[in-house]
C-alpha positions as CSV (number, residue, x, y, z in Angstrom):
1,M,134.2,120.1,86.3
2,T,131.3,118.1,87.4
3,Q,131.7,116.4,90.8
4,Q,129.2,113.8,91.9
5,Q,127.4,114.6,94.7
6,P,126.8,111.4,97.3
7,T,124.2,110.9,99.6
8,Q,123.0,108.6,102.2
9,R,119.3,108.3,101.8
10,Q,116.6,105.5,102.4
11,P,115.5,104.7,98.4
12,A,111.7,104.9,97.8
13,T,110.1,102.0,97.4
14,A,107.9,101.3,94.3
15,S,104.5,101.8,95.9
16,E,105.0,105.5,97.2
17,D,102.8,108.0,95.8
18,L,104.2,110.9,93.7
19,R,102.7,114.1,93.4
20,S,101.5,115.1,90.2
21,V,104.1,118.3,90.1
22,D,106.8,115.9,91.1
23,R,106.1,113.8,88.3
24,E,106.2,116.3,85.8
25,L,109.7,117.3,87.2
26,L,111.0,113.5,86.5
27,S,109.1,113.7,82.9
28,A,111.3,116.8,82.0
29,L,114.3,114.7,82.9
30,R,113.3,111.9,80.9
31,G,115.2,113.0,78.2
32,G,118.7,111.7,79.8
33,Q,119.9,115.5,79.6
34,S,120.7,116.8,83.4
35,M,119.1,120.0,84.0
36,T,119.7,123.4,86.1
37,I,117.3,124.9,88.3
38,G,116.7,127.7,85.8
39,D,116.1,124.7,83.1
40,L,113.4,123.1,84.9
41,T,111.7,126.9,86.0
42,D,111.5,127.0,82.1
43,A,110.5,123.8,81.2
44,L,107.8,123.7,83.6
45,G,106.8,127.2,84.1
46,V,107.2,127.7,87.5
47,T,108.9,129.4,90.0
48,A,112.7,128.8,91.1
49,T,111.3,128.2,94.8
50,A,108.7,125.9,93.4
51,V,111.3,123.7,91.5
52,R,113.6,123.6,94.5
53,Q,111.1,122.2,96.6
54,R,110.0,119.4,94.1
55,I,113.7,118.3,94.0
56,D,114.4,118.6,97.4
57,R,111.7,115.9,97.6
58,L,113.0,113.8,94.6
59,L,116.3,113.9,96.4
60,S,115.3,112.4,99.8
61,A,113.2,109.6,97.9
62,G,116.4,108.9,95.7
63,L,114.4,109.5,92.4
64,I,117.1,112.5,91.2
65,E,120.6,112.9,91.9
66,R,122.5,116.5,91.8
67,Q,126.0,117.2,90.2
68,K,128.0,119.8,91.0
69,E,130.0,122.2,88.3
70,V,132.7,124.4,89.2
71,A,133.8,127.1,86.4
72,G,136.1,129.4,87.3
73,R,135.9,131.4,90.7
74,G,132.3,132.0,90.5
75,R,129.8,130.5,92.2
76,P,129.2,126.4,91.5
77,T,126.0,125.5,89.6
78,Y,124.1,122.1,90.2
79,R,122.7,120.2,87.5
80,Y,119.8,117.2,88.3
81,G,119.2,114.1,86.3
82,L,117.4,110.6,87.0
83,T,118.7,107.9,88.9
84,V,118.0,104.6,87.6
85,L,115.0,104.0,90.2
86,G,113.9,107.9,89.0
87,H,114.3,106.3,85.4
88,Q,111.8,103.5,86.5
89,R,109.3,105.8,88.1
90,A,109.3,108.1,85.2
91,G,108.3,105.4,82.9
92,A,105.2,104.4,81.8
93,N,102.5,102.2,84.2
94,P,103.7,98.6,83.6
95,A,100.5,97.3,84.8
96,E,99.4,96.7,81.3
97,L,102.5,95.0,80.4
98,A,102.2,92.6,83.2
99,D,98.7,91.7,82.4
100,A,99.5,91.1,78.8
101,M,102.7,89.0,80.0
102,W,100.8,87.0,82.3
103,R,97.9,86.3,80.3
104,E,100.4,84.7,77.7
105,I,101.8,82.6,79.9
106,M,98.6,81.1,80.8
107,A,98.2,80.4,77.2
108,I,100.8,78.2,77.0
109,E,99.4,74.8,76.4
110,D,102.3,73.1,77.4
111,A,101.4,72.3,81.4
112,E,105.0,71.4,82.0
113,V,106.6,74.6,80.1
114,R,104.1,77.0,81.8
115,D,104.7,76.0,85.1
116,A,108.1,76.4,84.8
117,V,108.0,80.0,83.9
118,V,105.6,80.6,86.6
119,A,108.0,78.9,89.4
120,G,110.8,81.1,87.9
121,V,108.7,84.0,88.1
122,A,108.0,83.1,91.6
123,S,111.5,82.5,92.7
124,R,112.4,85.8,91.3
125,L,110.0,87.9,93.1
126,G,110.8,85.7,96.3
127,R,114.5,86.9,95.9
128,Q,113.6,90.3,95.6
129,Y,111.4,90.5,98.4
130,L,114.5,88.7,100.6
131,A,116.4,91.3,99.0
132,K,114.3,93.9,100.6
133,I,114.0,92.5,103.7
134,R,117.9,92.7,104.0
135,A,117.8,96.4,103.0
136,I,115.9,97.4,105.9
137,A,117.8,95.3,108.5
138,D,119.9,97.3,110.8
139,D,123.7,96.3,111.2
140,D,123.1,94.5,114.7
141,D,120.1,92.6,113.4
142,P,120.9,88.8,113.6
143,V,121.4,87.3,110.0
144,L,117.6,86.1,108.9
145,S,118.5,82.6,108.7
146,D,119.0,82.6,112.6
147,L,115.0,84.1,113.1
148,S,112.2,82.0,113.7
149,L,109.6,81.9,110.9
150,E,107.4,84.2,112.8
151,E,110.2,87.0,112.9
152,R,110.4,86.3,109.1
153,M,107.1,86.4,108.5
154,K,106.8,89.8,110.1
155,R,109.4,91.4,108.5
156,L,108.2,89.8,105.0
157,A,104.8,91.2,105.8
158,G,106.2,94.9,106.9
159,V,107.6,94.8,103.4
160,L,104.5,93.7,101.4
161,T,102.5,96.0,103.4
162,G,104.7,98.9,102.4
163,E,103.8,97.9,98.7
164,R,100.2,98.4,99.4
165,I,99.8,94.3,99.8
166,E,97.7,94.4,103.4
167,T,99.4,91.6,105.1
168,D,99.4,90.3,109.1
169,V,100.9,87.8,111.1
170,R,99.3,86.0,114.0
171,T,99.9,82.5,116.0
172,L,97.1,79.9,115.5
173,A,95.9,78.7,119.1
174,S,95.3,75.1,117.6
175,N,98.9,74.5,116.9
176,D,101.0,77.6,118.0
177,L,102.5,78.1,114.7
178,P,102.4,81.4,113.1
179,V,100.3,82.1,109.8
180,L,100.7,84.9,107.1
181,D,97.2,86.5,106.4
182,I,96.8,88.7,103.1
183,T,93.6,90.0,103.7
184,A,93.3,91.4,99.9
185,C,94.3,89.7,96.7
186,P,97.3,91.8,95.4
187,Y,96.9,90.8,91.6
188,P,93.0,90.5,91.4
189,S,93.0,91.0,87.6
190,L,96.0,88.5,87.0
191,T,94.6,85.9,89.5
192,E,91.1,86.0,87.5
193,A,92.8,85.2,84.3
194,A,94.1,81.9,86.1
195,S,91.6,81.0,88.1
196,H,90.7,77.7,86.6
197,D,93.8,76.3,87.5
198,R,95.2,78.5,90.6
199,A,98.1,79.6,88.9
200,M,98.6,82.6,90.7
201,C,98.2,80.8,94.0
202,R,100.8,78.7,93.2
203,L,102.8,81.7,92.2
204,E,102.6,83.7,95.5
205,E,102.9,79.9,97.8
206,Q,106.3,79.7,96.2
207,M,107.2,83.2,96.1
208,L,106.7,83.7,99.8
209,S,108.9,80.5,100.4
210,E,111.6,81.7,98.5
211,A,111.5,84.8,100.6
212,L,111.2,83.4,104.0
213,G,113.7,80.9,103.3
214,K,111.1,78.0,104.6
215,Q,108.3,76.5,102.9
216,V,105.1,77.4,102.9
217,Q,101.9,76.3,102.3
218,L,98.4,78.3,100.9
219,S,96.0,77.0,103.8
220,S,93.2,79.4,103.1
221,C,92.2,81.0,100.1
222,R,89.5,83.9,98.8
223,L,89.0,82.0,95.8
224,D,87.0,79.4,97.9
225,G,84.9,82.0,99.9
226,D,87.2,82.4,102.8
227,D,87.7,86.2,103.9
228,R,91.6,86.1,103.4
229,C,94.6,84.3,101.9
230,Q,96.2,82.4,104.6
231,F,100.0,80.9,104.1
232,S,101.1,78.6,106.7
233,A,104.2,76.7,107.6
234,S,104.3,73.1,105.2
235,P,104.2,69.8,107.4
236,E,108.0,69.5,107.0
237,T,108.5,73.5,108.1
238,S,106.3,72.9,110.7
239,D,108.2,69.8,112.1
240,S,111.4,72.1,112.3
241,V,109.4,74.9,113.7
242,D,108.1,72.5,116.9
243,D,112.0,71.2,117.1
244,A,113.3,75.1,117.4
245,K,110.8,75.5,120.3
246,P,112.5,75.4,123.5
247,K,111.2,72.3,125.6
248,Q,109.5,72.4,129.1
249,Q,111.4,70.8,131.6
250,E,109.4,67.9,133.5
251,R,108.7,68.4,136.9
């Protein structure tokens, strides 16, 4: 009889580095068949102790799962297989595929169709980041819609930084409104491919607005020679942020 062993672990993010030896174990499991420690020892040509160390790391990262097999009165054995996330991490690097797909989108001659596709991608990415923000929230955290724009930006910045998109949130002294700074272009090759019409800039603007639940606009851009890409509240959002601030009592 095979029993699934439930575990409560934080899933790995897409950007977390894997050791080369751990990637080798994931590759060994890509065939779809679960394997025992003995199977993995033979496949990888290493000791059982080394396999167990790798298994512990990959279980903690949520990349593999363990199944318990009970046969008769003997000691149970365990078989290991990839989780959905493990299959994603064990696969080929999707960067070249993403680059090719983006260039094909940019090659669409009908501007209306091209813009609709870019907007759809931006919306989907924004919803994915929103889901990640919600996934790391504590049970006693307030509902996201109840948070200020600044607090939403801070939470999104934490998610983006975890994915190697260096992000910072600060308040401008000129108007006391929060801005989200991205100090290095997250998709440099894709941005270059569409620099003539700033399609990637529009995508990021729409993506961040979707994730924040508030409209933001690109107010500074590295393509213009600025040292960062800065996203600030749109005029409509700025009005609502000002209205939400506590008013000082007149004396």
